[in-house]
LOMI-867223 format. One record per residue (C-alpha): residue number from 0; x, y, z. Coordinates in pm, whole numbers, padded with zeros to 5 digits. Example, Ala and Ser with C-alpha at 12.3 -4.5 7.8 and 13.67 -1.06 7.14 Angstrom:
LOMI-867223
+-----+--------+--------+--------+
!   n !     xx !     yy !     zz !
+-----+--------+--------+--------+
!   0 !  01230 ! -00450 !  00780 !
!   1 !  01367 ! -00106 !  00714 !
+-----+--------+--------+--------+
***
This chain:
LOMI-867223
+-----+--------+--------+--------+
!   n !     xx !     yy !     zz !
+-----+--------+--------+--------+
!   0 !  19100 !  13475 ! -02056 !
!   1 !  19175 !  13674 ! -02370 !
!   2 !  18907 !  13721 ! -02630 !
!   3 !  18912 !  13574 ! -02980 !
!   4 !  18737 !  13713 ! -03286 !
!   5 !  18680 !  13469 ! -03571 !
!   6 !  18621 !  13701 ! -03863 !
!   7 !  18492 !  13665 ! -04217 !
!   8 !  18362 !  13310 ! -04212 !
!   9 !  18027 !  13147 ! -04280 !
!  10 !  17864 !  13027 ! -03959 !
!  11 !  17692 !  12689 ! -03986 !
!  12 !  17473 !  12540 ! -03714 !
!  13 !  17231 !  12250 ! -03726 !
!  14 !  16956 !  12492 ! -03833 !
!  15 !  17106 !  12783 ! -04030 !
!  16 !  17394 !  12906 ! -04242 !
!  17 !  17490 !  13274 ! -04256 !
!  18 !  17786 !  13505 ! -04290 !
!  19 !  17890 !  13625 ! -03946 !
!  20 !  18182 !  13695 ! -03719 !
!  21 !  18204 !  13507 ! -03388 !
!  22 !  18342 !  13664 ! -03071 !
!  23 !  18451 !  13431 ! -02791 !
!  24 !  18530 !  13586 ! -02456 !
!  25 !  18595 !  13428 ! -02115 !
!  26 !  18544 !  13087 ! -02267 !
!  27 !  18193 !  13158 ! -02399 !
!  28 !  18037 !  13273 ! -02724 !
!  29 !  17986 !  13644 ! -02656 !
!  30 !  17849 !  13772 ! -02987 !
!  31 !  17768 !  13680 ! -03347 !
!  32 !  17716 !  13933 ! -03624 !
!  33 !  17860 !  14118 ! -03919 !
!  34 !  18149 !  14353 ! -03869 !
!  35 !  18216 !  14281 ! -03502 !
!  36 !  18495 !  14484 ! -03349 !
!  37 !  18787 !  14302 ! -03190 !
!  38 !  18832 !  14388 ! -02821 !
!  39 !  19169 !  14525 ! -02718 !
!  40 !  19424 !  14246 ! -02708 !
!  41 !  19197 !  13992 ! -02877 !
!  42 !  19331 !  13723 ! -03107 !
!  43 !  19185 !  13767 ! -03456 !
!  44 !  19145 !  13461 ! -03677 !
!  45 !  19077 !  13510 ! -04047 !
!  46 !  18809 !  13260 ! -04149 !
!  47 !  18758 !  13395 ! -04499 !
!  48 !  18644 !  13121 ! -04736 !
!  49 !  18589 !  12886 ! -04441 !
!  50 !  18298 !  12751 ! -04240 !
!  51 !  18267 !  12824 ! -03868 !
!  52 !  18083 !  12551 ! -03676 !
!  53 !  18028 !  12420 ! -03323 !
!  54 !  18306 !  12191 ! -03207 !
!  55 !  18242 !  11823 ! -03257 !
!  56 !  18084 !  11614 ! -02982 !
!  57 !  18193 !  11249 ! -02987 !
!  58 !  17952 !  11059 ! -02761 !
!  59 !  18134 !  10726 ! -02783 !
!  60 !  18502 !  10690 ! -02692 !
!  61 !  18714 !  10450 ! -02488 !
!  62 !  19030 !  10617 ! -02357 !
!  63 !  19272 !  10432 ! -02129 !
!  64 !  19039 !  10131 ! -02119 !
!  65 !  19181 !  09806 ! -01975 !
!  66 !  19047 !  09527 ! -02197 !
!  67 !  19135 !  09183 ! -02334 !
!  68 !  19465 !  09159 ! -02150 !
!  69 !  19594 !  09502 ! -02249 !
!  70 !  19512 !  09873 ! -02229 !
!  71 !  19401 !  10077 ! -02530 !
!  72 !  19675 !  10284 ! -02692 !
!  73 !  19530 !  10629 ! -02620 !
!  74 !  19505 !  10768 ! -02269 !
!  75 !  19280 !  11064 ! -02194 !
!  76 !  19546 !  11319 ! -02285 !
!  77 !  19666 !  11170 ! -02614 !
!  78 !  19315 !  11073 ! -02718 !
!  79 !  19163 !  11413 ! -02651 !
!  80 !  19459 !  11590 ! -02811 !
!  81 !  19396 !  11385 ! -03125 !
!  82 !  19028 !  11473 ! -03097 !
!  83 !  19110 !  11845 ! -03089 !
!  84 !  19333 !  11809 ! -03396 !
!  85 !  19029 !  11673 ! -03579 !
!  86 !  18781 !  11933 ! -03456 !
!  87 !  18619 !  11736 ! -03173 !
!  88 !  18605 !  11946 ! -02857 !
!  89 !  18387 !  11728 ! -02631 !
!  90 !  18392 !  11355 ! -02567 !
!  91 !  18173 !  11117 ! -02368 !
!  92 !  18367 !  10816 ! -02243 !
!  93 !  18263 !  10496 ! -02065 !
!  94 !  18342 !  10394 ! -01708 !
!  95 !  18387 !  10016 ! -01689 !
!  96 !  18357 !  09861 ! -01342 !
!  97 !  18512 !  09520 ! -01290 !
!  98 !  18271 !  09235 ! -01214 !
!  99 !  18125 !  09302 ! -00872 !
! 100 !  18307 !  09634 ! -00830 !
! 101 !  18127 !  09938 ! -00697 !
! 102 !  18040 !  10165 ! -00990 !
! 103 !  18113 !  10464 ! -00767 !
! 104 !  18465 !  10334 ! -00704 !
! 105 !  18512 !  10274 ! -01076 !
! 106 !  18392 !  10628 ! -01146 !
! 107 !  18656 !  10769 ! -00910 !
! 108 !  18927 !  10574 ! -01095 !
! 109 !  18809 !  10701 ! -01435 !
! 110 !  18786 !  11055 ! -01304 !
! 111 !  19150 !  11034 ! -01206 !
! 112 !  19249 !  10920 ! -01553 !
! 113 !  19022 !  11167 ! -01729 !
! 114 !  19157 !  11464 ! -01534 !
! 115 !  19438 !  11480 ! -01794 !
! 116 !  19192 !  11549 ! -02077 !
! 117 !  19257 !  11856 ! -02289 !
! 118 !  18892 !  11893 ! -02398 !
! 119 !  18575 !  11878 ! -02190 !
! 120 !  18443 !  11531 ! -02115 !
! 121 !  18142 !  11354 ! -01974 !
! 122 !  18111 !  10994 ! -01860 !
! 123 !  17866 !  10712 ! -01924 !
! 124 !  17851 !  10409 ! -01694 !
! 125 !  17883 !  10057 ! -01829 !
! 126 !  17650 !  09815 ! -01651 !
! 127 !  17911 !  09541 ! -01643 !
! 128 !  17722 !  09342 ! -01380 !
! 129 !  17383 !  09366 ! -01216 !
! 130 !  17269 !  09336 ! -00858 !
! 131 !  17115 !  09530 ! -00568 !
! 132 !  17436 !  09727 ! -00502 !
! 133 !  17467 !  09842 ! -00862 !
! 134 !  17102 !  09944 ! -00871 !
! 135 !  17139 !  10128 ! -00540 !
! 136 !  17454 !  10320 ! -00642 !
! 137 !  17292 !  10435 ! -00967 !
! 138 !  17106 !  10699 ! -00769 !
! 139 !  17427 !  10861 ! -00646 !
! 140 !  17576 !  10837 ! -00994 !
! 141 !  17283 !  11029 ! -01139 !
! 142 !  17206 !  11272 ! -00859 !
! 143 !  17549 !  11349 ! -00717 !
! 144 !  17786 !  11290 ! -01007 !
! 145 !  17585 !  11373 ! -01318 !
! 146 !  17634 !  11033 ! -01481 !
! 147 !  17296 !  11004 ! -01650 !
! 148 !  17350 !  10737 ! -01918 !
! 149 !  17406 !  10365 ! -01867 !
! 150 !  17524 !  10110 ! -02124 !
! 151 !  17384 !  09757 ! -02132 !
! 152 !  17538 !  09473 ! -02333 !
! 153 !  17341 !  09205 ! -02516 !
! 154 !  17674 !  09061 ! -02638 !
! 155 !  17996 !  08915 ! -02486 !
! 156 !  17863 !  08602 ! -02319 !
! 157 !  18058 !  08522 ! -02005 !
! 158 !  18173 !  08883 ! -01981 !
! 159 !  17968 !  09199 ! -02016 !
! 160 !  17651 !  09034 ! -02142 !
! 161 !  17345 !  09062 ! -01916 !
! 162 !  17033 !  08848 ! -01925 !
! 163 !  16709 !  08995 ! -02054 !
! 164 !  16578 !  08983 ! -01696 !
! 165 !  16870 !  09198 ! -01578 !
! 166 !  16831 !  09440 ! -01868 !
! 167 !  16461 !  09483 ! -01790 !
! 168 !  16550 !  09560 ! -01428 !
! 169 !  16819 !  09803 ! -01540 !
! 170 !  16588 !  09980 ! -01783 !
! 171 !  16327 !  10022 ! -01511 !
! 172 !  16589 !  10165 ! -01276 !
! 173 !  16693 !  10412 ! -01547 !
! 174 !  16331 !  10517 ! -01586 !
! 175 !  16301 !  10578 ! -01210 !
! 176 !  16611 !  10798 ! -01208 !
! 177 !  16560 !  10986 ! -01536 !
! 178 !  16865 !  10821 ! -01690 !
! 179 !  16914 !  10713 ! -02052 !
! 180 !  16988 !  10345 ! -02124 !
! 181 !  17220 !  10260 ! -02410 !
! 182 !  17263 !  09918 ! -02569 !
! 183 !  17531 !  09729 ! -02753 !
! 184 !  17294 !  09517 ! -02957 !
! 185 !  17426 !  09182 ! -03081 !
! 186 !  17296 !  08836 ! -02988 !
! 187 !  17564 !  08709 ! -02752 !
! 188 !  17436 !  08352 ! -02732 !
! 189 !  17457 !  08298 ! -03107 !
! 190 !  17793 !  08476 ! -03131 !
! 191 !  17937 !  08238 ! -02870 !
! 192 !  17793 !  07940 ! -03059 !
! 193 !  17940 !  08054 ! -03391 !
! 194 !  18278 !  08136 ! -03239 !
! 195 !  18306 !  07786 ! -03092 !
! 196 !  18197 !  07629 ! -03421 !
! 197 !  18449 !  07824 ! -03628 !
! 198 !  18737 !  07751 ! -03392 !
! 199 !  18647 !  07381 ! -03390 !
! 200 !  18668 !  07389 ! -03769 !
! 201 !  19017 !  07540 ! -03747 !
! 202 !  18912 !  07885 ! -03869 !
! 203 !  19125 !  08090 ! -03633 !
! 204 !  19217 !  08395 ! -03844 !
! 205 !  19058 !  08743 ! -03842 !
! 206 !  18798 !  08639 ! -04101 !
! 207 !  18634 !  08436 ! -03825 !
! 208 !  18543 !  08758 ! -03650 !
! 209 !  18276 !  08880 ! -03898 !
! 210 !  18166 !  08522 ! -03968 !
! 211 !  18082 !  08480 ! -03601 !
! 212 !  17889 !  08808 ! -03584 !
! 213 !  17660 !  08818 ! -03892 !
! 214 !  17432 !  09119 ! -03944 !
! 215 !  17120 !  08924 ! -03849 !
! 216 !  17244 !  08900 ! -03492 !
! 217 !  17264 !  09276 ! -03465 !
! 218 !  16921 !  09313 ! -03619 !
! 219 !  16763 !  09064 ! -03376 !
! 220 !  16922 !  09219 ! -03069 !
! 221 !  16822 !  09570 ! -03177 !
! 222 !  16459 !  09463 ! -03217 !
! 223 !  16474 !  09294 ! -02875 !
! 224 !  16620 !  09601 ! -02703 !
! 225 !  16370 !  09834 ! -02869 !
! 226 !  16084 !  09603 ! -02771 !
! 227 !  16193 !  09608 ! -02407 !
! 228 !  16229 !  09986 ! -02408 !
! 229 !  15895 !  10038 ! -02582 !
! 230 !  15704 !  09812 ! -02342 !
! 231 !  15873 !  09965 ! -02038 !
! 232 !  15825 !  10320 ! -02170 !
! 233 !  16191 !  10416 ! -02139 !
! 234 !  16397 !  10600 ! -02403 !
! 235 !  16680 !  10411 ! -02571 !
! 236 !  17009 !  10494 ! -02741 !
! 237 !  17153 !  10227 ! -02971 !
! 238 !  17531 !  10254 ! -03009 !
! 239 !  17746 !  10185 ! -03317 !
! 240 !  17478 !  10067 ! -03561 !
! 241 !  17650 !  09879 ! -03844 !
! 242 !  17382 !  09662 ! -04005 !
! 243 !  17090 !  09749 ! -04230 !
! 244 !  16859 !  09531 ! -04018 !
! 245 !  16937 !  09734 ! -03707 !
! 246 !  16891 !  10066 ! -03886 !
! 247 !  16558 !  09947 ! -04026 !
! 248 !  16442 !  09847 ! -03678 !
! 249 !  16531 !  10189 ! -03537 !
! 250 !  16364 !  10371 ! -03826 !
! 251 !  16045 !  10168 ! -03788 !
! 252 !  16035 !  10228 ! -03412 !
! 253 !  16085 !  10603 ! -03451 !
! 254 !  15803 !  10618 ! -03706 !
! 255 !  15563 !  10467 ! -03454 !
! 256 !  15673 !  10711 ! -03186 !
! 257 !  15927 !  10513 ! -02985 !
! 258 !  16187 !  10736 ! -02819 !
! 259 !  16495 !  10571 ! -02969 !
! 260 !  16812 !  10728 ! -03107 !
! 261 !  17053 !  10546 ! -03339 !
! 262 !  17427 !  10613 ! -03359 !
! 263 !  17659 !  10499 ! -03635 !
! 264 !  18031 !  10533 ! -03707 !
! 265 !  18209 !  10681 ! -04011 !
! 266 !  18378 !  10351 ! -04090 !
! 267 !  18047 !  10171 ! -04121 !
! 268 !  17948 !  10421 ! -04392 !
! 269 !  18247 !  10348 ! -04615 !
! 270 !  18428 !  10022 ! -04532 !
! 271 !  18297 !  09671 ! -04599 !
! 272 !  18391 !  09328 ! -04472 !
! 273 !  18634 !  09257 ! -04757 !
! 274 !  18904 !  09399 ! -04527 !
! 275 !  18896 !  09075 ! -04327 !
! 276 !  18993 !  08863 ! -04627 !
! 277 !  19339 !  09017 ! -04651 !
! 278 !  19626 !  08770 ! -04596 !
! 279 !  19808 !  09050 ! -04409 !
! 280 !  19724 !  08979 ! -04045 !
! 281 !  19806 !  09330 ! -03928 !
! 282 !  19569 !  09478 ! -04186 !
! 283 !  19277 !  09242 ! -04128 !
! 284 !  19320 !  09238 ! -03748 !
! 285 !  19349 !  09615 ! -03752 !
! 286 !  18985 !  09626 ! -03864 !
! 287 !  18857 !  09391 ! -03593 !
! 288 !  18594 !  09569 ! -03388 !
! 289 !  18249 !  09476 ! -03263 !
! 290 !  18021 !  09487 ! -03442 !
! 291 !  18243 !  09424 ! -03745 !
! 292 !  18242 !  09596 ! -04081 !
! 293 !  17956 !  09457 ! -04287 !
! 294 !  17912 !  09317 ! -04640 !
! 295 !  17864 !  09548 ! -04937 !
! 296 !  17521 !  09706 ! -04936 !
! 297 !  17514 !  09781 ! -04566 !
! 298 !  17709 !  10111 ! -04589 !
! 299 !  17465 !  10231 ! -04853 !
! 300 !  17170 !  10129 ! -04634 !
! 301 !  17314 !  10324 ! -04342 !
! 302 !  17344 !  10637 ! -04556 !
! 303 !  16978 !  10598 ! -04648 !
! 304 !  16895 !  10566 ! -04279 !
! 305 !  17085 !  10887 ! -04205 !
! 306 !  16907 !  11069 ! -04485 !
! 307 !  16572 !  10946 ! -04349 !
! 308 !  16658 !  11046 ! -03991 !
! 309 !  16663 !  10693 ! -03851 !
! 310 !  17030 !  10736 ! -03758 !
! 311 !  17093 !  11083 ! -03621 !
! 312 !  17422 !  11071 ! -03428 !
! 313 !  17777 !  10969 ! -03513 !
! 314 !  18046 !  10864 ! -03270 !
! 315 !  18372 !  10683 ! -03327 !
! 316 !  18385 !  10407 ! -03064 !
! 317 !  18748 !  10523 ! -03047 !
! 318 !  18927 !  10222 ! -02898 !
! 319 !  19260 !  10193 ! -03072 !
! 320 !  19540 !  09941 ! -03045 !
! 321 !  19884 !  09905 ! -03197 !
! 322 !  19969 !  09626 ! -03438 !
! 323 !  20165 !  09455 ! -03160 !
! 324 !  19858 !  09459 ! -02936 !
! 325 !  19639 !  09317 ! -03211 !
! 326 !  19888 !  09028 ! -03247 !
! 327 !  19773 !  08901 ! -02908 !
! 328 !  19506 !  08727 ! -03118 !
! 329 !  19740 !  08584 ! -03382 !
! 330 !  19648 !  08227 ! -03287 !
! 331 !  19276 !  08283 ! -03232 !
! 332 !  19049 !  08559 ! -03363 !
! 333 !  18849 !  08576 ! -03038 !
! 334 !  19161 !  08710 ! -02864 !
! 335 !  19224 !  08998 ! -03103 !
! 336 !  19162 !  09318 ! -02904 !
! 337 !  18841 !  09464 ! -03041 !
! 338 !  18852 !  09824 ! -03155 !
! 339 !  18967 !  10084 ! -03405 !
! 340 !  19073 !  10447 ! -03379 !
! 341 !  18898 !  10741 ! -03537 !
! 342 !  18844 !  11032 ! -03298 !
! 343 !  19080 !  11247 ! -03507 !
! 344 !  18924 !  11159 ! -03841 !
! 345 !  18547 !  11171 ! -03786 !
! 346 !  18475 !  11527 ! -03902 !
! 347 !  18706 !  11504 ! -04203 !
! 348 !  18565 !  11172 ! -04320 !
! 349 !  18202 !  11270 ! -04270 !
! 350 !  18245 !  11604 ! -04446 !
! 351 !  18415 !  11433 ! -04739 !
! 352 !  18177 !  11138 ! -04765 !
! 353 !  17862 !  11313 ! -04650 !
! 354 !  17869 !  11672 ! -04775 !
! 355 !  18096 !  11628 ! -05076 !
! 356 !  17921 !  11298 ! -05149 !
! 357 !  17577 !  11460 ! -05160 !
! 358 !  17431 !  11281 ! -04856 !
! 359 !  17438 !  11575 ! -04614 !
! 360 !  17384 !  11947 ! -04616 !
! 361 !  17632 !  12143 ! -04402 !
! 362 !  17355 !  12189 ! -04145 !
! 363 !  17290 !  11814 ! -04128 !
! 364 !  17665 !  11761 ! -04092 !
! 365 !  17665 !  11980 ! -03780 !
! 366 !  17363 !  11792 ! -03646 !
! 367 !  17527 !  11456 ! -03707 !
! 368 !  17866 !  11543 ! -03559 !
! 369 !  17776 !  11779 ! -03277 !
! 370 !  17428 !  11909 ! -03206 !
! 371 !  17233 !  11583 ! -03194 !
! 372 !  17477 !  11416 ! -02955 !
! 373 !  17464 !  11722 ! -02729 !
! 374 !  17085 !  11709 ! -02733 !
! 375 !  17069 !  11335 ! -02672 !
! 376 !  17298 !  11348 ! -02369 !
! 377 !  17185 !  11663 ! -02195 !
! 378 !  17464 !  11898 ! -02304 !
! 379 !  17259 !  12126 ! -02530 !
! 380 !  17288 !  12423 ! -02581 !
! 381 !  17611 !  12451 ! -02385 !
! 382 !  17767 !  12215 ! -02639 !
! 383 !  17680 !  12163 ! -03005 !
! 384 !  17562 !  12519 ! -03063 !
! 385 !  17698 !  12867 ! -03128 !
! 386 !  17430 !  13053 ! -02934 !
! 387 !  17544 !  13347 ! -02724 !
! 388 !  17632 !  13200 ! -02386 !
! 389 !  17733 !  12859 ! -02522 !
! 390 !  18081 !  12731 ! -02451 !
! 391 !  18337 !  12870 ! -02693 !
! 392 !  18389 !  12537 ! -02868 !
! 393 !  18440 !  12643 ! -03229 !
! 394 !  18579 !  12474 ! -03539 !
! 395 !  18693 !  12647 ! -03857 !
! 396 !  18679 !  12414 ! -04158 !
! 397 !  18827 !  12496 ! -04497 !
! 398 !  18608 !  12315 ! -04753 !
! 399 !  18869 !  12351 ! -05029 !
! 400 !  19167 !  12215 ! -04833 !
! 401 !  19277 !  11856 ! -04893 !
! 402 !  19471 !  11612 ! -04678 !
! 403 !  19566 !  11246 ! -04689 !
! 404 !  19484 !  11042 ! -04380 !
! 405 !  19762 !  10818 ! -04254 !
! 406 !  19892 !  10656 ! -03937 !
! 407 !  20224 !  10828 ! -04008 !
! 408 !  20077 !  11175 ! -03960 !
! 409 !  19792 !  11120 ! -03713 !
! 410 !  19805 !  11222 ! -03348 !
! 411 !  19624 !  10910 ! -03228 !
! 412 !  19875 !  10689 ! -03050 !
! 413 !  19865 !  10391 ! -03282 !
! 414 !  20051 !  10270 ! -03589 !
! 415 !  19740 !  10175 ! -03785 !
! 416 !  19458 !  10363 ! -03952 !
! 417 !  19148 !  10221 ! -04120 !
! 418 !  19164 !  10532 ! -04342 !
! 419 !  19525 !  10480 ! -04455 !
! 420 !  19596 !  10670 ! -04779 !
! 421 !  19244 !  10812 ! -04818 !
! 422 !  19237 !  11171 ! -04941 !
! 423 !  18967 !  11396 ! -04801 !
! 424 !  18856 !  11740 ! -04911 !
! 425 !  18743 !  11962 ! -04626 !
! 426 !  18993 !  12009 ! -04343 !
! 427 !  18971 !  12152 ! -03991 !
! 428 !  19220 !  12439 ! -03973 !
! 429 !  19132 !  12580 ! -03630 !
! 430 !  18974 !  12432 ! -03318 !
! 431 !  18886 !  12616 ! -02998 !
! 432 !  18776 !  12451 ! -02673 !
! 433 !  18612 !  12701 ! -02438 !
! 434 !  18808 !  12970 ! -02618 !
! 435 !  19145 !  12794 ! -02593 !
! 436 !  19308 !  12772 ! -02934 !
! 437 !  19408 !  12405 ! -02940 !
! 438 !  19457 !  12347 ! -03313 !
! 439 !  19616 !  12621 ! -03520 !
! 440 !  19641 !  12506 ! -03881 !
! 441 !  19869 !  12213 ! -03808 !
! 442 !  20003 !  12326 ! -03471 !
! 443 !  19859 !  12121 ! -03183 !
! 444 !  19860 !  12319 ! -02856 !
! 445 !  19699 !  12066 ! -02626 !
! 446 !  19760 !  12091 ! -02252 !
! 447 !  19694 !  11801 ! -02018 !
! 448 !  19426 !  11883 ! -01765 !
! 449 !  19270 !  12182 ! -01940 !
! 450 !  18945 !  11996 ! -02006 !
! 451 !  18659 !  12000 ! -01756 !
! 452 !  18421 !  11732 ! -01640 !
! 453 !  18062 !  11775 ! -01760 !
! 454 !  17806 !  11651 ! -01507 !
! 455 !  17465 !  11611 ! -01669 !
! 456 !  17118 !  11655 ! -01525 !
! 457 !  16862 !  11371 ! -01521 !
! 458 !  16638 !  11363 ! -01826 !
! 459 !  16311 !  11327 ! -01639 !
! 460 !  16025 !  11101 ! -01747 !
! 461 !  16027 !  11219 ! -02110 !
! 462 !  16324 !  11207 ! -02346 !
! 463 !  16258 !  11567 ! -02442 !
! 464 !  16579 !  11630 ! -02632 !
! 465 !  16584 !  11326 ! -02862 !
! 466 !  16715 !  11437 ! -03203 !
+-----+--------+--------+--------+
***
């Protein structure tokens, strides 16, 4: 593999900022320093006036997922190509076994789909049902396949939701194997009650979605999950935190020493639930995801939680649908496919809102978009860093460049964007994945199958790498 010298930029990691050149050779970071010489035949990239950072790590995506009577719009190739265009060079996706299906068989199916990825990828396992076979196969998942994180649902009654008894058993099994449990924390019983009540009252439109999932239900379920993890002495990762109550619970637990990590999404930091009041079905349904966007005040509370360290990771929950797919729920909000896109926009939005908005230093930006996810999921320092020997996943960001986000220009395979028309300042102009130049100032050079699977080691009895 040819070498690449990224010259003249300012290198930013989660700990330091300094002027340095970066040499990538044979897919790895080979050297950092001033005035590095370009090897014979090397590509030289001028990064003058730009910031050079580790490629983004998105720990929460759903590519090619069959759900709610359809399949999400992005497969592993189109989704990871869009990720590369936005500076994300590693994703962690979720395997979703059918009810009663062997998780090992489901993993094989996902591996087949994911083999078309253009960036490196790891896999979590969704605990979509619980029983002796699932518990037994978890050992092979962890030991033989490097799947070391398992997602438990407190929501979706009649579907993915598990009982507290099953979650306790699953948490204990994770502790035995050195695996990290994750939770989708919303109170599924109360959601089901409110959904039935709203539909009985004739409230069938998209506004019923947030009304049936109020913030208190996320707060309660987060406290419950943390309590189980704390009592059982197992680490915990809380996905897509949207509500102030949930962020407060995570912050309080961390202060008393609980090993819990909170993840939030860019949309939850900027968009409120007024989007669901629009009379335009395509617009309001386009924002339907779970948990939903919250009332005013919650985005501000989440920023405070980030600044305080209670929330330390961002993902996207990338799970995008076309307008036509969303119309499957035109007669009833509970049938609207849940999910929004965002894997292409995360770095741009967070730089604009976070760094330009005064919430984040550049170093904290790198931590929030790359390093902390790599540390939480056992990929550090191979991913999320620019240490010599790390993978050559490098992003060059021009902090003075502007762009307008739109479904018309995005690479995500959908005709809707929650960021439609929003101008951002701070744009990714180059992205390298293990030294491959995938994004060249507007030119996407993604190749299906060039990404590699990332098996991860067990964490052991202590969550040593919690950010």
